[in-house]
KENU-58285 format. One record per residue: residue in one letter; x, y, z of N, C-alpha, C in turn. Coordinates in steps of 0.001 Angstrom, whole numbers, plus 500000, padded with zeros to 6 digits. Layout:
// residues N
AXYZXYZXYZ...
// end
This chain:
// residues 203
M500839498801500000500000500000500000500874501248500000K500274502320499534500958503605499574499967504673500008L500400505514500940499590506636501388500160507923500808F499336508621500046499697509944499561499232510949500619Y500161511769501083499879512622502231500502514012502053K500069514916502880500693516234503004501047516389504473P502273516736504807502685516793506206501740517611507079G501246516966508134500396517649509094498956517829508680A498623517487507443497240517620506970496387516490507533C495126516448507150494221515429507683494677514012507344S495511513876506322496055512564505963496905511975507076L497345512810508016498106512312509156497296511281509938A495976511443509978495128510488510694495238509094510078S495203509021508752495350507722508080496731507131508345H497742507988508368499108507559508650499187506945510049I498553507589511012498532507087512387497871505718512452I496740505575511775495998504307511847496734503191511112L497403503501510026498227502481509376499308501993510330N499863502894511125500834502491512135500180501658513235E498978502035513627498266501304514682498087499829514314V497774499573513052497527498185512630498807497492512158E499915498221512266501225497688511868501220497236510405A500614498059509566500554497759508134501918497967507487T502110497275506384503284497498505546502871498468504446F503479499641504430503048500653503467504175501644503204D504068502316502066504960503407501709504190504712501843I504920505808501921504287507121501927504916507978500840E504116508846500255504617509787499256503938511128499482S504730512153499715504164513465499999503641514129498727V502701515023498937502046515718497830502098517225498080D502500517962497064502378519418497079501034519713496430T500026519920497249498672520089496698498515521401495946D499336522394496266499269523661495530499787523477494103A500897522759493983501488522521492660500845521338491956G500148520479492724499511519305492135500493518221491732R501641518164492433502662517167492112503032516381493358T503392515116493151503895514307494249505412514461494319E505994513942495372507443514106495541508250513385494473T507641512407493793508341511726492696508005512338491350G507270513464491362506983514187490128505720513774489402Q504893512932490037503648512521489379502625513661489425D501772513690488419500655514629488396499595514072489338Y499396514746490459498507514192491484497054514114491034I496657514980490137495277514946489639494981513612488952N495993512993488385495799511679487772495616510578488823I496028510874490034495879509920491129494575510178491871N494344511435492185493116511832492868492607513123492226P491579513030491382491059514210490687490562515310491618K490319514975492884489884515991493847491026516919494227G492244516425494093493410517262494328493874517379495761Y493183516707496671493609516817498069493909515446498650V494436515450499856494825514219500531493812513895501631P493783512611502076494661511507501686494133510746500476T495032509990499867494660508933498929495441507697499347L494739506594499451495382505323499778495360504446498540E496542504054498087496654503150496951496848501738497488L495913500850497175495985499476497657496951498663496801D497265497483497262498254496658496570497829496295495153D496511496253494907496038495902493561495855497133492672G496274498308493181496166499535492399494910500335492650T493960499777493399492743500509493741493086501750494545L492415502860494217492648504121494906491426504493495739L491663504853496990490585505232497900490910506592498496S489940507509498437490144508843499000489058509146500023E489123510337500584488281510825501673488716510163502985G489218510997503888489806510503505122488938509553505915A487662509885506098486788509034506895486635507648506269S486571507594504945486463506307504252487753505505504373V488883506185504208490178505500504333490332504926505737L490002505713506741490144505271508123489293504042508418Q488044504078507970487165502942508238487577501711507446Y488071501909506243488539500775505453489695500077506167I490650500847506635491795500252507334491316499494508572A490423500113509319489906499474510533489190498166510212D488349498184509178487571496994508832488440495880508270Q489559496238507672490480495225507156491353494637508267N491305495258509427492139494812510545491297494756511824P490288493892511848489347493876512968489980493576514328K491079492846514333491719492516515610492271493756516311A492517494806515548493013496049516147491920496786516914D490657496444516653489513497005517374489486498538517322L489621499066516119489645500513515937488318501087515457A487335500214515224485987500640514828485006499579515290P483875499980515862482869499012516290482287498255515102P481648497117515349481058496329514263480009497118513486I479974496894512176478982497537511314477575497139511763G476676498099511784475290497838512154474972498092513610T475969498384514418475738498648515837475575500143516079I474961500473517210474822501889517558476199502502517791A477136501696518274478497502203518485479134502613517154R478853501830516090479389502194514771478742503485514282A477450503642514559476767504883514181477382506068514925R477765505859516178478424506924516942479777507270516321L480486506251515854481749506497515168481525507387513948H480502507058513147480168507884511982479829509315512420E479105509418513516478703510725514031479937511582514319H480912511008515002482116511752515341482967512063514108L483098511095513213483857511338511980483216512448511151N481898512401511040481193513407510248481294514793510889Y481220514847512210481334516143512889482721516741512650T483738515917512797485093516417512580485277516886511148A484760516102510197484942516439508785484148517677508369S482889517715508731482006518762508204481959520022509059E482331519913510313482259521075511200483642521552511660L484362520695512379485642521121512945486699521366511868H486876520397510980487853520538509895487523521757509040K486284521889508671485852523006507826486085524353508513A485901524376509836486068525629510571487494526161510466F488464525256510396489862525670510308490258526124508897G489425525846507911489772526083506514490382527431506202P489772528550506645490313529873506293491743530113506762F492149529432507843493509529629508343494566529103507366F494152528178506516495096527563505586494833527969504137S494001528973503965493675529472502631494590530632502274G495104530601501076495968531691500633495218532960500304T493891532892500265493092534059499886492254534623501034A492308533980502212491496534431503340491995535766503874T491077536647504188491418537946504770491524537813506288D492019538851506940492075538857508397490677538719508983E489700539339508329488316539232508796487825537794508681D488189537141507581487806535741507396488386534879508518K489642535135508857490309534347509885489734534633511268E489321535882511484488693536224512758487372535471512924K486598535425511860485332534680511898485597533187512075A486648532702511410487009531293511525487395530960512960G488125531867513598488524531642514981487319531503515892A486325532346515685485103532262516489484376530953516232N484406530505514991483768529245514630484490528060515279V485823528106515270486598527043515908486284526981517404V486198528139518035485872528185519467484551527473519733E483566527748518900482253527120519064482349525601518949K483117525119517981483256523674517784484031523043518938M485059523733519423485846523218520542485024523182521826D484150524179521995483274524192523169482438522915523211Y481933522517522056481144521284521999482020520073522289L483191520011521655484076518868521831484507518721523282E484669519827523971485064519794525382484083518973526209T482817518961525797481784518221526547481765516737526204Q482481516335525173482412514962524680483510514055525220I484520514645525861485643513869526367486024514367527757G486745513556528485487176513943529824487785512774530557N487933512900531867488538511827532654487719510545532617E486403510699532589485531509526532562485400508956531153K485740509752530168485624509340528773486865509836528034P487965509099528130489220509574527545489230509652526030Y488355508880525378488278508898523919486832509154523489L486638509418522236485309509804521759484255508726521975L484671507457521890483724506362522088483786505788523503G484509506451524382484619505962525752486053505662526120D486303504412526519487657504075526959488498503421525868K487952503322524635488685502703523537489065503726522466F490332503729522104490801504556520999490221504028519691S489781504925518822489192504531517543489739505398516420V489365505066515197489807505867514056489300507306514145A488161507504514806487644508867514959488589509714515797D489249509103516756490190509848517598491404510309516807A491866509479515885493017509871515067492697511131514268Y491529511170513664491119512314512846490898513553513711T490170513385514813489869514533515669491141515088516290F492055514217516672493344514663517205494078515550516205V494160515103514960494898515850513940494305517246513764V493002517331513673492362518625513443492490519532514667C492275518972515855492433519790517064493854520315517200N494808519515516823496217519903516946496569521096516051W495769521335515021496010522493514164495931523794514954A495208523781516064495086524993516879496465525511517278N497399524593517497498739524978517910499503525731516829F499013525688515588499706526330514474499003527604513988V497834527903514566497086529085514105496817530074515242G497504529895516368497389530857517452496176530703518346I495580529515518360494445529248519254494963528420520425D494733528889521638495258528239522836494354527073523247L494831525854523047494042524678523401493767524581524898N494590525237525709494386525161527152493086525827527593T492456526552526669491120527094526939490139525969527210W490447524808526640489595523620526782490432522503527409P490455522404528730491320521429529405491125519993528943N489896519594528708489649518223528255490231517987526866V490060518961525988490587518841524629492110518830524660A492698519717525457494153519776525548494731518458526045A494099517878527062494567516601527592494380515489526569Y493294515565525826492997514578524786494046514616523678V494394515817523228495408515961522186496746515405522672E497081515681523916498329515143524468498258513620524566R497106513099524965496920511651525134497086510919523802V496391511401522776496471510735521475497848510955520848G498370512160521001499666512476520410500819511698521004S500627511170522196501690510402522844501676508926522445R500649508502521712500603507105521273501781506841520328P502398505676520433503526505362519541503187505516518066S501970505167517692501561505275516283501564506725515817A501131507635516691501104509059516343502520509630516315Q503322509253517297504705509724517334505460509296516074K505287508039515693505975507505514515505537508228513250A504228508487513118503710509177511928504217510610511858M504204511298512978504637512690512989506140512798512700Q506900511859513197508339511841512893508565511598511400A507822510664510829507978510344509411507597511518508519E506665512352508970506215513498508186507028514763508495G508053514619509321508909515762509620508299516783510540L507315516350511347506618517267512227507243517350513603M508148516438513889508850516441515175510190515737514997G511093516000515922512422515405515830512453513926516167
// end
């Protein structure tokens, strides 16, 4: 397998989960602005959407959209217990958290990484992020260390990556003690440490 990624982007979640299941895989970085991979491939030919992640399977099949990639990896590695069984309310909760992160939290950060966003746009984005973090603060804590309770899941990998962006856009995570502790908790997992090191995000 090969994971096409951009350092620190949402594709980091897929990278973390591939490490969690101890998969054998390669990684190739993508310059999404230039539309080229590090080996010079035209990324649009790999993923017409132009963004990451894209997971290339051993048979050449290409899968995109982070939530889909994460669940595919989990379902292919059931012993890792990273996603509840399909058809259960717990699996529906997993979808709920993945969808919230994708459509609300991830989207809220968008203007901070846009080359065309104005200061006003970023100010509005900051207020939006605060609102999303306020909600997330209520979903985790000492009694519930992860989104689904006491078990780490693929939803945690994605939510961790997006929450961690706060550290790069001037938003103080300590405003939300539960979120700050959660980011530290997930970030300290060996799978996350290994992925971040491989992407050049830490020494």
